[in-house]
MIDOSE-1310 file (N, C-alpha, C; in nm, 2 decimals, decimal comma, always signed):
residues 261
mtgr	+7,14/+8,33/+10,57/+7,15/+8,42/+10,69/+7,10/+8,56/+10,66; +7,02/+8,62/+10,74/+6,97/+8,75/+10,72/+7,06/+8,85/+10,81; +7,05/+8,97/+10,77/+7,13/+9,07/+10,85/+7,15/+9,19/+10,76; +7,21/+9,30/+10,81/+7,22/+9,42/+10,73/+7,32/+9,41/+10,62
lsge	+7,40/+9,30/+10,61/+7,49/+9,28/+10,50/+7,45/+9,15/+10,42; +7,32/+9,11/+10,44/+7,27/+9,00/+10,36/+7,28/+9,02/+10,21; +7,34/+8,93/+10,14/+7,35/+8,94/+9,99/+7,48/+9,00/+9,95; +7,56/+9,05/+10,05/+7,69/+9,10/+10,02/+7,80/+8,99/+10,02
valv	+7,90/+9,01/+9,94/+8,02/+8,92/+9,94/+8,14/+9,00/+9,98; +8,20/+8,96/+10,09/+8,32/+9,04/+10,14/+8,45/+8,96/+10,13; +8,55/+9,03/+10,08/+8,68/+8,98/+10,07/+8,77/+9,05/+10,17; +8,83/+8,97/+10,27/+8,91/+9,03/+10,37/+9,05/+8,98/+10,36
tgaa	+9,15/+9,07/+10,35/+9,29/+9,02/+10,35/+9,35/+9,02/+10,49; +9,45/+8,94/+10,50/+9,52/+8,93/+10,64/+9,42/+8,88/+10,74; +9,34/+8,78/+10,70/+9,23/+8,74/+10,78/+9,25/+8,62/+10,87; +9,37/+8,57/+10,88/+9,40/+8,45/+10,96/+9,39/+8,47/+11,11
qgig	+9,41/+8,60/+11,16/+9,41/+8,62/+11,30/+9,38/+8,77/+11,32; +9,37/+8,81/+11,45/+9,37/+8,95/+11,48/+9,25/+9,03/+11,42; +9,27/+9,15/+11,38/+9,17/+9,23/+11,33/+9,10/+9,17/+11,20; +9,18/+9,11/+11,12/+9,12/+9,05/+11,00/+9,02/+8,94/+11,03
lata	+9,06/+8,85/+11,12/+8,97/+8,74/+11,16/+8,85/+8,79/+11,23; +8,87/+8,89/+11,32/+8,75/+8,95/+11,39/+8,65/+9,01/+11,29; +8,71/+9,08/+11,19/+8,63/+9,14/+11,09/+8,55/+9,04/+11,00; +8,62/+8,93/+10,96/+8,55/+8,83/+10,89/+8,43/+8,77/+10,97
rrla	+8,46/+8,75/+11,10/+8,35/+8,70/+11,18/+8,23/+8,80/+11,19; +8,26/+8,92/+11,21/+8,16/+9,02/+11,22/+8,08/+9,04/+11,09; +8,15/+9,04/+10,98/+8,08/+9,06/+10,85/+7,99/+8,94/+10,82; +8,04/+8,82/+10,86/+7,96/+8,70/+10,84/+7,83/+8,70/+10,94
adga	+7,85/+8,75/+11,06/+7,74/+8,76/+11,15/+7,64/+8,86/+11,11; +7,68/+8,96/+11,03/+7,59/+9,05/+10,97/+7,53/+9,01/+10,84; +7,56/+8,88/+10,80/+7,49/+8,83/+10,68/+7,57/+8,81/+10,56; +7,69/+8,86/+10,55/+7,77/+8,86/+10,43/+7,83/+8,72/+10,41
aval	+7,85/+8,68/+10,28/+7,93/+8,57/+10,25/+8,08/+8,62/+10,25; +8,17/+8,55/+10,32/+8,30/+8,61/+10,34/+8,41/+8,52/+10,29; +8,50/+8,58/+10,22/+8,63/+8,52/+10,17/+8,74/+8,57/+10,26; +8,80/+8,47/+10,34/+8,91/+8,51/+10,42/+9,04/+8,47/+10,34
tdma	+9,13/+8,57/+10,33/+9,26/+8,55/+10,26/+9,37/+8,58/+10,35; +9,48/+8,51/+10,34/+9,60/+8,54/+10,42/+9,72/+8,47/+10,36; +9,83/+8,53/+10,38/+9,96/+8,48/+10,32/+9,98/+8,34/+10,38; +9,95/+8,32/+10,51/+9,97/+8,19/+10,58/+9,86/+8,09/+10,56
gada	+9,76/+8,13/+10,47/+9,65/+8,04/+10,45/+9,54/+8,08/+10,55; +9,41/+8,06/+10,51/+9,30/+8,10/+10,59/+9,19/+8,00/+10,60; +9,22/+7,88/+10,55/+9,12/+7,77/+10,56/+9,08/+7,74/+10,70; +9,18/+7,73/+10,79/+9,15/+7,70/+10,93/+9,07/+7,81/+11,00
aaqg	+9,10/+7,94/+10,97/+9,03/+8,05/+11,02/+8,89/+8,06/+10,98; +8,86/+8,01/+10,85/+8,73/+8,02/+10,80/+8,64/+7,91/+10,86; +8,69/+7,81/+10,91/+8,61/+7,70/+10,97/+8,53/+7,75/+11,09; +8,41/+7,72/+11,09/+8,32/+7,76/+11,20/+8,26/+7,90/+11,17
idga	+8,29/+7,96/+11,06/+8,22/+8,09/+11,03/+8,12/+8,06/+10,92; +8,00/+8,08/+10,95/+7,89/+8,05/+10,85/+7,91/+8,14/+10,72; +7,91/+8,07/+10,61/+7,92/+8,14/+10,48/+8,06/+8,19/+10,44; +8,16/+8,13/+10,51/+8,30/+8,17/+10,48/+8,38/+8,06/+10,41
rgwt	+8,47/+8,11/+10,33/+8,57/+8,02/+10,27/+8,71/+8,09/+10,28; +8,81/+8,00/+10,28/+8,95/+8,06/+10,30/+9,04/+8,03/+10,18; +9,12/+8,13/+10,15/+9,22/+8,12/+10,04/+9,36/+8,17/+10,09; +9,46/+8,11/+10,03/+9,60/+8,16/+10,06/+9,63/+8,27/+9,96
ldvt	+9,68/+8,38/+10,01/+9,70/+8,50/+9,93/+9,82/+8,58/+9,98; +9,92/+8,60/+9,90/+10,02/+8,70/+9,92/+9,99/+8,82/+9,84; +9,96/+8,93/+9,91/+9,91/+9,05/+9,84/+10,02/+9,12/+9,76; +10,15/+9,08/+9,78/+10,25/+9,14/+9,70/+10,26/+9,07/+9,56
drda	+10,19/+8,96/+9,54/+10,19/+8,89/+9,41/+10,06/+8,94/+9,34; +10,08/+9,03/+9,24/+9,97/+9,09/+9,17/+9,89/+8,99/+9,09; +9,96/+8,89/+9,03/+9,88/+8,79/+8,96/+9,80/+8,71/+9,05; +9,85/+8,68/+9,17/+9,78/+8,60/+9,27/+9,66/+8,67/+9,32
vhav	+9,67/+8,80/+9,34/+9,56/+8,89/+9,38/+9,44/+8,87/+9,29; +9,47/+8,88/+9,16/+9,36/+8,88/+9,06/+9,31/+8,73/+9,05; +9,40/+8,63/+9,06/+9,35/+8,49/+9,05/+9,26/+8,46/+9,17; +9,30/+8,50/+9,29/+9,22/+8,47/+9,41/+9,09/+8,55/+9,40
taav	+9,09/+8,67/+9,35/+8,96/+8,74/+9,34/+8,87/+8,67/+9,24; +8,93/+8,62/+9,13/+8,85/+8,54/+9,04/+8,79/+8,42/+9,10; +8,87/+8,35/+9,18/+8,83/+8,23/+9,25/+8,72/+8,26/+9,35; +8,73/+8,37/+9,42/+8,62/+8,41/+9,51/+8,49/+8,44/+9,44
tdal	+8,51/+8,51/+9,32/+8,39/+8,54/+9,24/+8,32/+8,41/+9,19; +8,40/+8,31/+9,15/+8,34/+8,18/+9,11/+8,27/+8,11/+9,23; +8,33/+8,12/+9,35/+8,28/+8,05/+9,46/+8,16/+8,12/+9,53; +8,17/+8,25/+9,55/+8,08/+8,32/+9,63/+8,00/+8,43/+9,55
gppt	+8,06/+8,47/+9,44/+8,00/+8,59/+9,37/+8,10/+8,70/+9,37; +8,08/+8,80/+9,29/+8,18/+8,91/+9,28/+8,18/+8,99/+9,42; +8,30/+9,02/+9,47/+8,30/+9,09/+9,60/+8,24/+9,23/+9,59; +8,15/+9,26/+9,68/+8,09/+9,39/+9,70/+8,15/+9,47/+9,81
ilva	+8,23/+9,39/+9,89/+8,30/+9,46/+10,01/+8,44/+9,41/+10,00; +8,53/+9,50/+10,02/+8,68/+9,47/+10,03/+8,73/+9,54/+10,16; +8,79/+9,45/+10,25/+8,86/+9,51/+10,37/+9,00/+9,48/+10,35; +9,08/+9,58/+10,31/+9,22/+9,56/+10,28/+9,30/+9,57/+10,41
nagi	+9,31/+9,46/+10,48/+9,36/+9,46/+10,61/+9,51/+9,41/+10,62; +9,55/+9,34/+10,52/+9,69/+9,28/+10,53/+9,79/+9,39/+10,55; +9,88/+9,38/+10,64/+9,98/+9,48/+10,66/+10,10/+9,42/+10,75; +10,21/+9,49/+10,74/+10,33/+9,45/+10,83/+10,38/+9,58/+10,89
qria	+10,46/+9,56/+11,00/+10,53/+9,67/+11,06/+10,68/+9,63/+11,08; +10,77/+9,70/+11,03/+10,91/+9,68/+11,04/+10,98/+9,79/+11,12; +11,05/+9,76/+11,23/+11,10/+9,86/+11,32/+11,25/+9,86/+11,32; +11,31/+9,97/+11,29/+11,46/+9,99/+11,29/+11,49/+10,14/+11,28
pses	+11,61/+10,18/+11,33/+11,65/+10,32/+11,31/+11,65/+10,36/+11,16; +11,60/+10,47/+11,13/+11,58/+10,51/+10,99/+11,71/+10,52/+10,92; +11,82/+10,57/+10,98/+11,94/+10,60/+10,91/+12,01/+10,47/+10,88; +11,98/+10,36/+10,94/+12,05/+10,23/+10,92/+11,96/+10,12/+10,87
mdca	+11,83/+10,15/+10,85/+11,73/+10,05/+10,81/+11,77/+9,99/+10,68; +11,76/+9,86/+10,67/+11,79/+9,79/+10,54/+11,68/+9,83/+10,44; +11,72/+9,87/+10,33/+11,63/+9,92/+10,22/+11,53/+9,81/+10,19; +11,56/+9,68/+10,21/+11,47/+9,57/+10,18/+11,35/+9,58/+10,27
lwdq	+11,36/+9,63/+10,40/+11,25/+9,65/+10,49/+11,15/+9,76/+10,44; +11,21/+9,87/+10,38/+11,13/+9,97/+10,32/+11,05/+9,92/+10,20; +11,12/+9,85/+10,12/+11,06/+9,80/+10,00/+10,95/+9,70/+10,03; +10,97/+9,61/+10,13/+10,87/+9,51/+10,18/+10,75/+9,58/+10,23
slav	+10,77/+9,69/+10,31/+10,66/+9,76/+10,37/+10,57/+9,82/+10,27; +10,63/+9,89/+10,17/+10,55/+9,95/+10,06/+10,48/+9,84/+9,98; +10,55/+9,73/+9,96/+10,49/+9,62/+9,88/+10,36/+9,57/+9,94; +10,36/+9,55/+10,07/+10,25/+9,49/+10,14/+10,15/+9,60/+10,18
nltg	+10,19/+9,71/+10,24/+10,10/+9,81/+10,30/+10,04/+9,91/+10,20; +10,11/+9,93/+10,09/+10,06/+10,03/+9,99/+10,02/+9,96/+9,86; +10,12/+9,91/+9,79/+10,10/+9,85/+9,66/+10,00/+9,73/+9,67; +10,02/+9,65/+9,78/+9,93/+9,53/+9,79/+9,78/+9,58/+9,81
vwdc	+9,76/+9,69/+9,88/+9,63/+9,74/+9,90/+9,58/+9,79/+9,76; +9,66/+9,86/+9,69/+9,62/+9,91/+9,56/+9,58/+9,80/+9,46; +9,66/+9,69/+9,46/+9,63/+9,58/+9,37/+9,50/+9,52/+9,41; +9,47/+9,50/+9,54/+9,35/+9,44/+9,58/+9,23/+9,53/+9,55
iqav	+9,25/+9,66/+9,56/+9,14/+9,75/+9,52/+9,11/+9,74/+9,37; +9,22/+9,74/+9,29/+9,20/+9,74/+9,15/+9,13/+9,60/+9,11; +9,16/+9,50/+9,18/+9,10/+9,37/+9,14/+8,95/+9,36/+9,16; +8,90/+9,44/+9,26/+8,75/+9,44/+9,28/+8,68/+9,56/+9,22
atpm	+8,76/+9,66/+9,18/+8,69/+9,78/+9,15/+8,60/+9,78/+9,02; +8,65/+9,71/+8,92/+8,57/+9,71/+8,79/+8,43/+9,65/+8,81; +8,42/+9,53/+8,87/+8,29/+9,48/+8,89/+8,20/+9,56/+8,98; +8,26/+9,62/+9,09/+8,19/+9,71/+9,18/+8,13/+9,83/+9,10
lkar	+8,22/+9,89/+9,02/+8,18/+10,01/+8,95/+8,07/+9,98/+8,84; +8,09/+9,86/+8,78/+7,99/+9,82/+8,68/+7,85/+9,80/+8,74; +7,85/+9,74/+8,87/+7,73/+9,71/+8,94/+7,68/+9,84/+9,01; +7,76/+9,94/+9,02/+7,73/+10,06/+9,09/+7,70/+10,03/+9,24
hgsi	+7,78/+9,94/+9,29/+7,75/+9,90/+9,43/+7,88/+9,84/+9,49; +7,93/+9,90/+9,60/+8,05/+9,85/+9,66/+8,10/+9,93/+9,78; +8,17/+9,87/+9,87/+8,23/+9,94/+9,98/+8,37/+9,89/+10,01; +8,46/+9,98/+10,01/+8,60/+9,94/+10,04/+8,65/+10,01/+10,17
vtia	+8,71/+9,93/+10,25/+8,77/+9,98/+10,38/+8,92/+9,95/+10,38; +9,00/+10,06/+10,39/+9,14/+10,04/+10,41/+9,17/+10,06/+10,56; +9,29/+10,01/+10,60/+9,33/+10,01/+10,74/+9,44/+10,11/+10,75; +9,41/+10,23/+10,81/+9,51/+10,33/+10,84/+9,56/+10,30/+10,98
smns	+9,60/+10,40/+11,06/+9,65/+10,38/+11,19/+9,66/+10,51/+11,26; +9,67/+10,51/+11,40/+9,70/+10,63/+11,47/+9,83/+10,69/+11,42; +9,92/+10,60/+11,36/+10,05/+10,65/+11,31/+10,03/+10,71/+11,17; +9,91/+10,72/+11,12/+9,88/+10,80/+11,00/+9,88/+10,95/+11,04
yrgm	+9,86/+10,98/+11,17/+9,85/+11,12/+11,22/+9,97/+11,17/+11,30; +10,06/+11,08/+11,34/+10,17/+11,12/+11,42/+10,29/+11,04/+11,39; +10,41/+11,09/+11,42/+10,53/+11,01/+11,40/+10,56/+10,92/+11,51; +10,62/+10,81/+11,48/+10,67/+10,71/+11,58/+10,81/+10,67/+11,55
pgra	+10,91/+10,69/+11,64/+11,05/+10,66/+11,61/+11,06/+10,51/+11,56; +11,15/+10,49/+11,47/+11,18/+10,36/+11,42/+11,08/+10,30/+11,33; +10,97/+10,37/+11,29/+10,87/+10,32/+11,21/+10,84/+10,40/+11,09; +10,94/+10,45/+11,03/+10,92/+10,54/+10,91/+10,84/+10,47/+10,80
pyca	+10,87/+10,34/+10,76/+10,79/+10,28/+10,65/+10,65/+10,26/+10,69; +10,62/+10,23/+10,82/+10,49/+10,20/+10,86/+10,41/+10,33/+10,86; +10,47/+10,44/+10,92/+10,40/+10,57/+10,93/+10,38/+10,62/+10,78; +10,47/+10,60/+10,69/+10,46/+10,65/+10,56/+10,35/+10,58/+10,49
tkta	+10,34/+10,45/+10,50/+10,24/+10,37/+10,42/+10,10/+10,39/+10,48; +10,09/+10,40/+10,61/+9,96/+10,42/+10,68/+9,91/+10,56/+10,65; +10,00/+10,66/+10,65/+9,95/+10,79/+10,61/+9,91/+10,79/+10,46; +9,97/+10,71/+10,38/+9,93/+10,70/+10,24/+9,79/+10,65/+10,23
mlgl	+9,74/+10,57/+10,32/+9,61/+10,52/+10,32/+9,51/+10,63/+10,32; +9,54/+10,74/+10,39/+9,44/+10,85/+10,40/+9,43/+10,91/+10,26; +9,54/+10,94/+10,19/+9,54/+11,00/+10,06/+9,47/+10,91/+9,96; +9,50/+10,78/+9,96/+9,44/+10,69/+9,87/+9,29/+10,68/+9,89
tral	+9,25/+10,67/+10,01/+9,11/+10,66/+10,05/+9,03/+10,78/+10,00; +9,09/+10,90/+10,02/+9,02/+11,02/+9,98/+9,01/+11,03/+9,83; +9,12/+11,00/+9,76/+9,12/+11,01/+9,61/+9,02/+10,92/+9,55; +9,02/+10,79/+9,59/+8,93/+10,69/+9,54/+8,78/+10,73/+9,57
asew	+8,76/+10,77/+9,69/+8,62/+10,81/+9,73/+8,57/+10,92/+9,65; +8,66/+11,02/+9,62/+8,62/+11,13/+9,54/+8,59/+11,09/+9,39; +8,66/+10,99/+9,35/+8,65/+10,95/+9,21/+8,53/+10,86/+9,19; +8,50/+10,78/+9,29/+8,40/+10,67/+9,27/+8,26/+10,69/+9,34
asrg	+8,25/+10,80/+9,42/+8,13/+10,82/+9,49/+8,00/+10,82/+9,40; +8,02/+10,89/+9,29/+7,90/+10,91/+9,20/+7,87/+10,78/+9,12; +7,96/+10,68/+9,13/+7,95/+10,56/+9,06/+7,91/+10,44/+9,16; +7,87/+10,48/+9,28/+7,81/+10,38/+9,37/+7,91/+10,30/+9,46
vrvn	+8,04/+10,34/+9,46/+8,14/+10,27/+9,54/+8,19/+10,37/+9,64; +8,18/+10,33/+9,77/+8,23/+10,41/+9,88/+8,36/+10,36/+9,93; +8,45/+10,45/+9,97/+8,59/+10,41/+10,02/+8,61/+10,49/+10,15; +8,64/+10,41/+10,25/+8,67/+10,47/+10,38/+8,78/+10,40/+10,45
avap	+8,83/+10,45/+10,56/+8,94/+10,39/+10,63/+8,90/+10,38/+10,78; +8,96/+10,29/+10,85/+8,96/+10,30/+11,00/+9,11/+10,31/+11,04; +9,13/+10,38/+11,16/+9,26/+10,40/+11,21/+9,26/+10,34/+11,35; +9,30/+10,22/+11,37/+9,31/+10,16/+11,50/+9,42/+10,22/+11,59
gyvr	+9,39/+10,23/+11,72/+9,49/+10,26/+11,81/+9,56/+10,13/+11,85; +9,60/+10,12/+11,98/+9,66/+9,99/+12,03/+9,55/+9,89/+12,04; +9,56/+9,77/+11,98/+9,46/+9,67/+11,98/+9,53/+9,54/+12,04; +9,45/+9,47/+12,12/+9,50/+9,35/+12,18/+9,50/+9,23/+12,08
tpmv	+9,58/+9,24/+11,98/+9,60/+9,14/+11,88/+9,71/+9,04/+11,93; +9,72/+8,92/+11,87/+9,83/+8,83/+11,91/+9,97/+8,90/+11,91; +9,99/+8,98/+11,81/+10,12/+9,05/+11,79/+10,15/+9,15/+11,91; +10,05/+9,23/+11,94/+10,06/+9,32/+12,05/+10,07/+9,25/+12,18
qkai	+9,99/+9,15/+12,20/+10,00/+9,07/+12,33/+10,13/+9,01/+12,35; +10,19/+8,96/+12,24/+10,32/+8,90/+12,25/+10,43/+9,00/+12,29; +10,42/+9,12/+12,23/+10,51/+9,23/+12,27/+10,49/+9,27/+12,41; +10,37/+9,27/+12,47/+10,35/+9,30/+12,61/+10,41/+9,19/+12,69
degl	+10,38/+9,06/+12,66/+10,43/+8,95/+12,73/+10,59/+8,95/+12,74; +10,65/+8,99/+12,63/+10,80/+8,99/+12,62/+10,86/+9,12/+12,68; +10,78/+9,21/+12,73/+10,83/+9,33/+12,78/+10,87/+9,44/+12,68; +10,83/+9,42/+12,56/+10,86/+9,52/+12,46/+10,76/+9,64/+12,46
ldep	+10,64/+9,61/+12,51/+10,55/+9,72/+12,53/+10,50/+9,71/+12,68; +10,49/+9,83/+12,74/+10,44/+9,84/+12,88/+10,30/+9,87/+12,88; +10,21/+9,77/+12,91/+10,07/+9,79/+12,91/+10,02/+9,90/+13,00; +10,06/+9,91/+13,12/+10,01/+10,02/+13,20/+10,05/+10,16/+13,15
qlid	+10,17/+10,17/+13,09/+10,20/+10,30/+13,02/+10,12/+10,33/+12,90; +10,09/+10,23/+12,82/+10,00/+10,25/+12,71/+9,86/+10,29/+12,76; +9,81/+10,22/+12,85/+9,67/+10,26/+12,90/+9,67/+10,39/+12,96; +9,78/+10,44/+13,02/+9,79/+10,57/+13,08/+9,78/+10,69/+12,97
ripa	+9,79/+10,65/+12,84/+9,77/+10,76/+12,74/+9,64/+10,74/+12,67; +9,55/+10,65/+12,71/+9,43/+10,63/+12,65/+9,31/+10,67/+12,74; +9,24/+10,77/+12,71/+9,13/+10,82/+12,79/+9,03/+10,71/+12,83; +9,00/+10,61/+12,74/+8,91/+10,51/+12,77/+8,97/+10,40/+12,86
rdla	+9,10/+10,42/+12,89/+9,17/+10,33/+12,99/+9,17/+10,19/+12,96; +9,18/+10,15/+12,83/+9,18/+10,01/+12,79/+9,24/+10,00/+12,65; +9,30/+9,89/+12,62/+9,33/+9,86/+12,48/+9,20/+9,82/+12,41; +9,20/+9,84/+12,28/+9,09/+9,79/+12,20/+9,10/+9,64/+12,18
dpsd	+8,98/+9,58/+12,16/+8,98/+9,44/+12,12/+8,96/+9,44/+11,97; +9,01/+9,33/+11,90/+8,99/+9,33/+11,76/+8,84/+9,34/+11,72; +8,75/+9,30/+11,80/+8,61/+9,31/+11,77/+8,56/+9,45/+11,76; +8,63/+9,54/+11,84/+8,60/+9,68/+11,83/+8,63/+9,74/+11,70
iaaa	+8,74/+9,70/+11,64/+8,78/+9,75/+11,51/+8,68/+9,69/+11,40; +8,65/+9,56/+11,42/+8,56/+9,49/+11,33/+8,42/+9,56/+11,33; +8,38/+9,60/+11,44/+8,25/+9,67/+11,45/+8,24/+9,80/+11,37; +8,35/+9,87/+11,38/+8,36/+10,00/+11,30/+8,37/+9,97/+11,15
iafl	+8,44/+9,87/+11,11/+8,45/+9,83/+10,97/+8,31/+9,78/+10,92; +8,25/+9,70/+11,00/+8,11/+9,65/+10,96/+8,01/+9,77/+10,94; +8,02/+9,87/+11,03/+7,94/+9,99/+11,01/+7,97/+10,06/+10,88; +8,09/+10,08/+10,85/+8,13/+10,15/+10,73/+8,09/+10,08/+10,60
cspd	+8,08/+9,94/+10,61/+8,03/+9,86/+10,50/+7,88/+9,85/+10,49; +7,81/+9,90/+10,59/+7,67/+9,88/+10,59/+7,59/+9,99/+10,53; +7,46/+9,97/+10,50/+7,37/+10,07/+10,45/+7,36/+10,19/+10,55; +7,39/+10,17/+10,68/+7,38/+10,28/+10,78/+7,49/+10,39/+10,74
armi	+7,59/+10,35/+10,67/+7,69/+10,45/+10,63/+7,68/+10,49/+10,49; +7,56/+10,49/+10,44/+7,53/+10,52/+10,29/+7,59/+10,65/+10,25; +7,59/+10,75/+10,33/+7,64/+10,89/+10,30/+7,78/+10,91/+10,35; +7,85/+10,81/+10,39/+7,99/+10,83/+10,44/+8,09/+10,77/+10,35
tgqc	+8,17/+10,86/+10,29/+8,28/+10,81/+10,20/+8,40/+10,91/+10,21; +8,52/+10,86/+10,19/+8,64/+10,94/+10,20/+8,68/+10,98/+10,34; +8,63/+10,91/+10,44/+8,66/+10,94/+10,58/+8,75/+10,84/+10,64; +8,81/+10,88/+10,75/+8,89/+10,78/+10,83/+8,84/+10,79/+10,97
lpvd	+8,80/+10,68/+11,02/+8,74/+10,67/+11,16/+8,84/+10,61/+11,26; +8,90/+10,69/+11,34/+8,99/+10,64/+11,45/+8,91/+10,56/+11,55; +8,97/+10,44/+11,59/+8,91/+10,36/+11,69/+9,02/+10,33/+11,79; +9,04/+10,43/+11,88/+9,16/+10,43/+11,96/+9,13/+10,47/+12,11
ggml	+9,00/+10,47/+12,15/+8,97/+10,50/+12,29/+9,01/+10,65/+12,32; +9,02/+10,73/+12,23/+9,05/+10,87/+12,25/+9,20/+10,91/+12,25; +9,28/+10,81/+12,22/+9,43/+10,83/+12,23/+9,47/+10,95/+12,14; +9,43/+10,96/+12,02/+9,47/+11,07/+11,93/+9,42/+11,20/+11,98
ayga	+9,30/+11,20/+12,04/+9,24/+11,33/+12,09/+9,31/+11,38/+12,22; +9,37/+11,29/+12,29/+9,43/+11,33/+12,42/+9,55/+11,42/+12,41; +9,54/+11,53/+12,47/+9,66/+11,63/+12,46/+9,71/+11,68/+12,59; +9,66/+11,63/+12,70/+9,72/+11,67/+12,83/+9,86/+11,63/+12,85
prpt	+9,94/+11,71/+12,92/+10,08/+11,68/+12,94/+10,11/+11,57/+13,04; +10,01/+11,53/+13,11/+10,03/+11,42/+13,21/+9,95/+11,30/+13,17; +9,98/+11,18/+13,22/+9,90/+11,06/+13,19/+9,76/+11,07/+13,24; +9,67/+10,99/+13,19/+9,53/+11,00/+13,23/+9,51/+10,97/+13,38
sdlp	+9,60/+10,89/+13,44/+9,59/+10,85/+13,58/+9,63/+10,96/+13,67; +9,69/+11,07/+13,61/+9,75/+11,18/+13,69/+9,67/+11,30/+13,67; +9,55/+11,29/+13,62/+9,46/+11,41/+13,60/+9,41/+11,46/+13,74; +9,38/+11,59/+13,75/+9,32/+11,64/+13,88/+9,20/+11,56/+13,92
agfa	+9,18/+11,56/+14,05/+9,06/+11,50/+14,10/+8,93/+11,55/+14,04; +8,85/+11,45/+14,00/+8,72/+11,48/+13,94/+8,73/+11,47/+13,78; +8,85/+11,46/+13,73/+8,87/+11,44/+13,59/+8,91/+11,30/+13,54; +8,94/+11,22/+13,64/+8,98/+11,08/+13,61/+8,93/+10,99/+13,72
s	+8,90/+10,87/+13,69/+8,85/+10,77/+13,79/+8,96/+10,67/+13,82
């Protein structure tokens, strides 16, 4: 398959559904050979995606991270793209949150990302070629009640991304992040269906007046991995329909005539 990512080998974590699966599909469509990995297994998700293979991977198991990376290398070649997408969100009042939820969040959202990056870094640096994308969040920039571990780990993605980008740019490896807003993933749609999230209220804080689709996030990731982003590193690209930028005191549907449709 030809495309702007032809010849690249992409490893995507958390790829069984949602943003991870959409990203795997987009990278494959752009010509990359893609390794889908997920704690729940990714063989089924890989089916029907040209040039894709699936592996089961728990990113909190450091030995498994290195073993799966070696297996991907044997099957497809050394990864030249890493999308560290696997993540969890645990919600509870901070003063009474079980410390196990904090530890679990750090293990998946921060240490798991670090271990995946280390597993691919040496071959990328040796080849002087590679692109790594971490997944931050709009909660990297603002606080959200009940989500202290998530906000902390997603904010950490910004620091990690900048540090690695500064260290590795001269050695041919770029490191960037994307910060999704509200995305219509199975998890978010389930929360909407169960009444835990109010879709009209969410949309009323988004200037674009819509939730993102996983493919919107995948398109941003694919761009950052492509030669088109050759001079972009150490950056975080919000993909949120303008939600972070919006600062008016009233919802978008209540703006003065002529400012909202």
